[in-house]
N, C-alpha and C positions, 0 to 999 in steps of 0.2 A: 346355421351350423349345418354342414353338410360333409360327413364322414366316412370314410372310406373303411368299412368295416374289413375283409380282410385283410384289409394293412396294418390295422388297429390289431385286431385278435393275432395276425402271424407275431408284433413286435412284442404283446403283453404273454406269447406262449413261452418266448426264448427268452423273456425276462423274469418266470417267476419257473423252479424248479417242479417237473411233474410229480419228483416224488412224496412232494409235500401239497398236493390239490390233487385229492383223489377220491372218489367215495366208494363206500366200504365193498361196491358191487364192482369196484377196478376202473367208476368212467373218471377219466381225466377230467380237470374243470379247471386249470390252473389258467389256459387262451379264458373263460369266462370269466373268471375270477378279476383275472388282471383288464383285460377290458370296463368291466363295471368298475373295476375303483377308477382309471384313467377317464373313465367318461363320467361318472362323479366329478370327479377333480375340475372335469373342461366344463361343465354345466353349473359347477357351483360359482367358478370363476368368471365366466363371459355371463351366463346367465343368458342364454337367447329365447328369443321367443319363439322360434319355429326350427324344427331339426328334424333330418332325416340321414338315414345310414344305409348307403347303398352297399350294397354286394356284388362277387362273381359268381357266374354263376357257372362255367365250369372253363379249365383252362384255351379251352379250342375256340379263338372268336374272329371278326373278318378277320383279322390280321394276320391268321395265320393261312388263310385263304392268300392272302398276299403274298409274305413269307414265308413258309413253312415252319424255318427253322424259328421263327418269334418266339421267344420262353422255352428253346426246347433245351436250353445247359442245366436247368432250376431242376434240383433234387425232385425225388420222389415226397409229397408230403408227408409229413412223420405220423406215424399210426396215432401216435395220443394226439393229432390236432383233429384228427377224424372225428365228427360228429358233437365238436364242439361250437360251429358255426351255428348250427339249428337252435344249438340252445340258449346262444346268443339272441339270434333271432325270436326265438320264442317269451325269453324276459325281456326285450324290448315293445315287444305287441302288448305284456304287462304292464308297461310303464309308460307306453300312450304315446311313443316312436316311433314313425312309419319308418318302413323299412323296404330297401326298392333294389329291384334284382332286374336283367333285361338280357334274356337267351341270344348270342351272337352277339355281344357289347360285355362291357367292360364297365367296375365300378366307378372310373373314372369318365367316361361318356355320360354315364348317370349324373355324376358331379355336375361337370362341363354344362351340360344341358340346364342344370336347375342355374345354375350359378350365372350361365348367361340371360336366364329368361326374368332373374331377382334384380337385375340392374335395372333394365327401364319401371321398375315395379316399387323402387324407392327403396330394397332391401341393402343395409350392410350384409354381406356373405363372409362367413368365418369359413375356410375349407380345412378340413382334419387328415391329413394324408402322407406317408413315406416317399411318395412318390414325384421324385421332380418335376417332371413334365408339368404339374399344376402348377409350373409358377406361368406356364402359359398364360392362365386361368385369371391372373394377378391384374387388378386395376384397381381406382382411385378408391369403391366399392367394393372389394373381393380380397381378403388376406389370409395366404396358407398359413397355417400353423404346423410348423413339420417340425419333428422329432429331431434333436440332435444329441441324446444320449439316453436308448431308451426306450420309454415312453413316458417320461417325466418331467423332462423338459424340451419345452415346445418353441423354438423359437419364430418369431411372426416375420413373414416375407412379404411387406410395401410394395410397390412399386421400387420405392429410393432403398429397398432392401436387397433386392433383387439385382440393383445396380450394382450398388455398394459390393453383393457377391460376387458378380459374374463381371463386370464393367459393361451388361446388354441389359436392353429393357424386355420386360418380359414378354413382351412382341416377339424378339430378335431370341428370345432360349429358344424356342424348336428348333430355327435355324441352325442356332452353335448347339443342340442334342446332334442332331442329325450330321453335323462334322465334326466331331466328336466320337460320335457309338455311344451304344449302351450296353455294357457286360453284363448288365442284372437281365437286359430283356435280348439279348446274346443277338444285339444289332450291332452289324462289322463297323469298324471305323478306319483312318484311314491312317495306312505306313507315314511315320513321321508327323503326321497333324496329330498335338493332343491339344489342350483346353488353350494353351498361351495362344497358341496358333490360329486356330478356330476363331478365339476370339477377337484375336486382329482383323482376320479378313471380314468379320460379321460386321466390324467398327467401321474396316476400312469400304465397305463396300454398301452396305446398310441394311440388305438382307442374302439371304440364300439366292433367291433370282437373280439379284443384279449379278451375285457372286460369278455363279454360272454365264452367266451372258459375257462378264470378262474374263474369262477363265483361261483366256490365251493370254494374261498379261502378267500370273502370276509364275514367276519364274522359281528354278531350281528343282531339285528332285521331289521336293512335297508339290510344287505344282502339276508336273508330272503323275507322280500319284491320285494328285485331284479330280485329274482332266482321265482318266482310266477309271475311274468309278464314279464319274457325276452321277451313272444310274442307280447305284446301289445309296448313294446320298440321298436322290429325290426322294428313293422306297423308301428309307428310313424318317425323310420327311413327312410322308406322306402318313406312315405307318405313326409318326409321333400327332400328330395332330387327334386332339380330342373332338370327337364328335358333339354339336351341339345343340343339333336339335332336333335329338331323338323324342318318339310319341311316349311321353309319360302318363302315370292316371294320375297324380299328381302335379300339380302348379307349386311355385313357391308359397302363394299365401294360402294352400291346402295343408300346410305341414308344421301347423301350430300345435304344441306341446297337447294334447290331449288328457283326460282324465287318466291316472293311475290306480290299478286294480290291486289294492294294497294287499287283500288276501293269495291274490296268485302270487305276489311277488314274493310273502310270505312262503306259500308251498313250495313255490321253486325253489326257495333258500332252503327250504330244511330238504327239500327230495337231493340239492346236491350237496347238503350237509354243508351250507358256507356258516360261518359265528355271526355274532349280531353286529359287529363292528361294523362291518362292509353293508350291512339289510340296515344298521341305523344312519349310516352315510346316505344312503340310496334314498329312504324316505325322509331326510334332512335335504337331499337334494329339489328331491319333487314335491317339497311342501305338502308331507303326508301328514295327517296330523293323527292321532288316538290310533295307532296302529297297531299297538298293544305288545311292543316289543319288549320281552324281559329275555334277559341274562340265561342262557342257556344251563349254566350250573344253577340256578337260581340263586346267585349271591351277585353283589356288585362289586365290580374292581377297586383296588385301592387308590385313593387319587389322595395327592400329596401337590402339595403347594410348594411351587419354588419361594423361596424368600431370599431378599437380598440383607447383607450382614455389613457391618461396620467393620472398616482394619480394626484387628484386636477384641473382636467378638464372637468368632469361631469356635476359643476354647468354653467362654460359658454356654453356647450354645449345641455342642457337641456334652457337655458334663451334663445337662439337663434330659438328655435321650434315655429314657429308661426300657424300651421297647429294640430288640434284635434289628440291628439298622443294614439297610442294603447300600452294599457299595459296588460302583460301577468307577474304573479308573478308563477315561478316552489317552489321548496323544498327549492332552495337554492338561486336562481339569481331573476333578475326581466329584465325582456325583456320591454323595449321602443323603440316604432318605428315610424316616421311619413313621409308621402308623402310630396313634395314637396309641392304642389296643393290640398293635399285630400281634398274629395268636404263633407266626412261625419261628418258636422257640424249640422246637426240640420234635421226637418222636410224637406221632398221631398228633401233628399241628390239624389243625381243622381249616378250611377254608377261610379263603382273606375278610375280613372283617366288613370292609366296605367304610370304616372311619377312617374321616379327611386328617392327613397328618401333616410334619411337612420335609421339605428337602433344600439341599442348600446345592450350589456348582462351582467346586472350589478352583476356580485357577493356578496351576501352579506355578506357572512362571512371575504370579504379579503377587508374590502371597508377603504380608509385614512379617517382619521376626518373629513376634507374639502370635501371628495364625500360623505360622508353620510349626514352629514348635509343638504348638497344639496340637495340630494338623498330626504330626507325627510321632506324639505320646499315643494321642487317641489311636490311629491306627495299631499301631504295633501291644496295643493293652488289648483287655480280655472282655472288653464291649463284644458283646456275641454279636457278628457276622454274618450276612447273608449274601452271595456270590455268583457272579456268574462266569466260572473259569478263572477261578481265584491263582492257578500256576504265572497265567499267560498276566493278570495283574499284579501279580507280585517282585515280576520282570519291568513291568512298566514304571513302576513305584520303584525302586532301585536303581532308575535311572537320574531319580532325584532323591539320594539317602533315604529312599522312605522304607520301613520293612513293614509288615504284614503279620496280625496276630489275631486270635478272636474265630475264625470263620468257623461256624457251626454249621452252614451249608452252602451247599455250590451245587446250583441246580443243572450246569453242564454236565458233573458226574452223576448229575438223579435222573439226566434225562438219557444216558450212557446207558444206564442199569436198567432203567425200567424197558428201553428199545435199543438193546445193543447191536441194531444190523441196521441201523439208520447212515445216512453218507453226510449229513450235517449237522450240529447242536449248537448251531450259531443263537443268540437268543432271542431273533427275528423268527426262529426256524421253531425254537422248542415251544414259544409262546404260541405260535397259531397251531401246535400241533398238540398241546396240552390245555390250553386254557381258550379255544377255538377263536381268539382274537388275533390282532395284527397290531405292529410296533409302527410308528413313523422315523423318518431320520430326523436323527435333533437339531440337524442344521435349518431347521423350518423350510423348507422345499416342499412340495408337493410329492410325494413320491404315489410309487402304482401300487402300495397296501394301505395307505390311509391319509388319513390328510393331517396337517403338522400338531403337533402337541407341546408341550413342554419339554425340555429337557428330563423332567422328572418322569414321565412315563414307562421311562424303562428300567429305572430302580425301583416303580412301584410294579415294573410286571414280575420281577427278582422277588417280592415279597409274595406275590400272590401264589409267584411257581413253589418258592419254599415249603408254602402255608400245604397247597395242591398235591404236590409231589410227594412229601412226605406222610403223606396220608394212603398215596399210592403204590411206597415202597415199601410201608408198611403192613400192606392190604396183600403183598407180593409175597413177603416173607425176606425182604431184600432190606429193611434198614439198619440191622446192625451189620453189615456189608459196606453200607453206605457211611453209617456214621462210624464205625468203628475200624475201617480198614481203608474207603477209596478216600474221603476227604481228609482224615491227618496224613495219608499217604501222599496228598497235593503239594503240601509244602516242602515236605521233602526232596522233593524229585526237583525241584523248583533249587531249592540251594545247591541239590546236585549239579544239576544244568549251568547253574551260577559260578561253581566251583572249578567244573571241567574236570576233568583225567587225565593224569600225567602222559608224558608222552615222553621215550628216550628217542628221539629223530636219528641220531645217531643209526640206531638200530632196525630203526625201521629204510633209512638209507642201504643198510646193508642187505637187508630183504628185498628191497627193491631190485637192487643189484643181481642178489641170485636168483630171481624170478626171473629177470632178463639172461642171462649168461645161461639158465634154466631151456628158456625160451627159443634162443640163438640155436643151442644145441641138438634140440629136437629138429626143429627147421632144418636143421645142415645137416641130417642125417635122413631124414625125409626125402631130402634133395638125391641125396646119392642113391638111394636105394630105388628110387624110380628113373634116375639117372636126367633130371632136371635142373640144372644148377641157378635157374630163373624163378622158379616152380611160387610164385603165392599162396603160400597154406589159407591165406585171409578168403583168395575168390575163389566161392562156391563155382563160377564157373567153370575155371583150373583144375578143382578137385573133382567134378566130375566128367570130366575129360581123362583123367589120371583114374579114377576107381571104377569106371563103368566102361569105358573104351581100351585105354591103356592093360589095367590088370582083371578088366571084365569082374567086377563084381556085382553081385546080386540086385535089383535093381530097388533102390529106395522108394519110400513115398511122392508120387508125382506130383509137381508143381508147375507154379506158369512158365517159369525159368529153367524147366529142367528134372531132375531125379534130387532130390532134398538133401542134402549135406550138414542139417539143425543137426546139435550135439546129440540128442536122444536117435535119431538114426545114425549115426557113425557109432554109439556106444552098441547099439541091437547087431549092428552091422560086423562089428570087433567079436562079440560074443561068438555067434554061430559062422563066422567065416575070420576069424583071427590071421592077421597078415602082420609084420613089421613096420608099415609101412600105417596102418589105422593105428599101431602103438604109439611110433610116434607123434602120429598128427593129435593124439587122443590128449600124450604129455605135453605137444605145445599149447592146445587150447589153453590144458590146465594152467601149466604156469604160467601163461597169457592170461588169464585172468586173476590171478595172484599179484600178478606185477602190476594190473589193475586198479587191484584193492590199495593195494599197499601207498599206490599212487594219490589214490582218495583220500587216504586218512592223512599221508603229509601234506597234502592241500588243505585240509582240515584244522590243521594244527593253528592256534590263533597267536596272536601278538604274546600273551604268557606262556606260548609251551605247552600250551593244553588244548584238547577237544572239547569243543561243547556238544554235547549231540542233545537231540530234547526226547524224554522218555515221554511217550504217548498213553494215556488212561485207557482212552475211547476210541480206539483206530480196531483193536482187533475183537470181534464177537465173543471169541471163546473169553475174555477177559484179560488174557497174558499183557503184558506192559511190552509195549513196542520203542524202538529208537530208529529215528530221522535224522538227516543232516549232520553226521551220515550216520547211519544202520550199524552201530557196532555190535548188534547181534547176529550177521550176515560171515562166519566165517565160516570157510568151506572144510568142515573137520571129517566130508566123509571120501576125501582122497590121500594120499600120500605126502603130498607136500603140506596139505589142509593141515592135516593133522599135527606134523611138526610147527609149521607156522603158528598154531595156534598153543603147543605146548612154549612158544618163545615169546608168546604175544606179551603183549604188556596190559592188557586186559583180563586177562584167562581165571587168575587165581579171583580177582575181584569182582566177574561175572556171578561163580559161584558164592561170597562171603555175599552179597546185594542177596 
């Protein structure tokens, strides 16, 4: 197995948020974590005997000498990515995996050399890379594993797969790429020649060399463009060709997995503050025994066994539940789990007990009448329930005419109270942040974060989170705010969202017409003042000409396109240099904004004649509620027309009473 280290690290970097993966000292670790997670998945699945990871040394290589613009369009490496590749190389050394790099060459050339050497030595070679140029290496013993979606889904490109995808043999692929050009490498294409034309020409003539020999036979504008750019296409082909004979310190037979340094890996993981889940996977992948891995909290995770129930027996199973039950609502399913003696029952709950419990996954589309009624009664009842984002769960359940009651913990809200400035409070992120472990996707796919587990892993995480976060909230003096205010409020907001807000659409239409009339009137007067009947007050360029050239106003902030005509600048200009034109310009913008606001509200009215906004408990770091889709709190009361609109608006009294 030959791995393009930079390609894999970059994909991991962009797949995982930097906000959730950094050490207390500020070192970003998302690329390292994602790289190791993906590597563990691949090694576990493919079980290679020999492995090497190749890295680029720098952006400048011999290809830049051939074509200075090679990859010149690529953006500067993100600051958060810098420093993570040396960390990856360090941990690979601890894992017993060879890393290779070569000055003036790319990782592709190292891989091409080793793959070429491996074939006569009888190896079956797998190449893991996101570079399609590697398809030229595919043969009966060499397969490219190409990431099709993020880094979790790898497509196997065999010779047959390459032909099926492109209609070409692997040997023809670089000829095709040279004709097509490659924007990712800044290699120019031929105007009028896309992938279909490039494929047709290569298939017809067999190779780029033969195509060039018969260039005069190609008709039309595409043929003319090709003949004009033959030299550029040949250069593309030379650049695309991978070097296959680099002198390297290791041959294929010297890449056998070496004994891993378990203590070195543990020290590395401790230093980067990684949780035990990934460490255990890496140890398991490398067959490290007796590594002494223990949960960082000193407590094991709740374990739930997913059980299959016969039709009509769901009610009996639910009735036997004694401990609080975790509930997660999917698109068409409800997962319910409870540990035998789970402690997450209220204030001061201690950590997860580690005791095994049971879980069921209920398919809402195929319930028997008896099970449906049992589920409806239990969900709406007072049995204590633990959820992550109960408001969203309630909306999902309502589509099946199911209600939800008895919520005593919402780990979504707990996470917000404990860390109100985070960008994400998804269950995956909260579990990583507070339990120092990761969750897998429930569809059984290998993921960037973990191995596949049963669906119960998510409800088990909710049980553990409810317990540990209750203790954190209590310690922070926030438990009463959480239990007495935030958790009871969530169902209230859900019902408000469902009910919607009644709207007098005719009144809104009147307000829109008033705003439109005020906009037209202000624009007409402004045009008369400066004697420009065709003046567009929405054009910064035309405003610049009127304000600074015709009227000689003091210059505002300098921008790339001239002097600023932004609202803040114009308001400041009007205060120190009052002028009738500025007055009408501001009135135009004020009424235009009002018109846009009212139009947005009209569009938001649903078929039931009501507006169904979303009230957010976890957005504002100050703790206040916010409203989105649409924002019903965005009333421009600081202007005269806005004040009048607020007095006439259909929600003004309701906002106060709420």
